[in-house]
N, C-alpha and C positions, 0 to 999 in steps of 0.2 A: 729901315727894318730895325725892329727892336727885338732882343731876346729876353727871355724869362726862364728861370730855372724852375723845374717841376716841383721841387721841395718847397718853394715859396709861393707857388701859384695858388694854392687854396686860400691864402690870405690876400691875394691880389687880383684875383680872377675878375671881379666886378669892375675894378678900375682899368684893367687891360682891355677888357671887352668894350667898355665905354670910350677908351682912348682910340681903339681901332675904329669904332663907329664914327667918332668925331673927326679923326685926321685921315682916315682911309690907309694908314700905314700898317702893314701886316706885322705880326709878332710871331717869332719862331720860339717854340717851347723846347728847351733842352732838358736832357736827363739830368739826374742828380750829380753826375760827374761833370756837368757843364760843357761836355764835348759833343755829345750825341743829340742829333736834331730828332725830336719825337713828333711834332706836329706844328702846324701853322694855323694861326687865327686870322682870317682875312675879313674884309668888309663885305656886306651884302652886294654892293656894287661890283666889287672884284669878282665875287662868286658868280653873279649873273652874267658877267662878261665871260668868264671861264665856262659856264654851262652852255652859253650860246655857241662858243667855239668848239665845244667837244660833243654837242648833241648830233647825232647822225641826222642826215636829211630824211624827211618823211617819204615814204614809198609812194 
């Protein structure tokens, strides 16, 4: 897992997203203080696995 500071993200977003897509390693986005986790960028493969696990069964 990698972390990025939200302050620097506007300069690095493209490279962060490409890295997640290439490696599958998630990135945690931290607040300006570097202590508070705000968001996570995950690969589409991880998203699809999560979506399958959390979707309710069809009636």
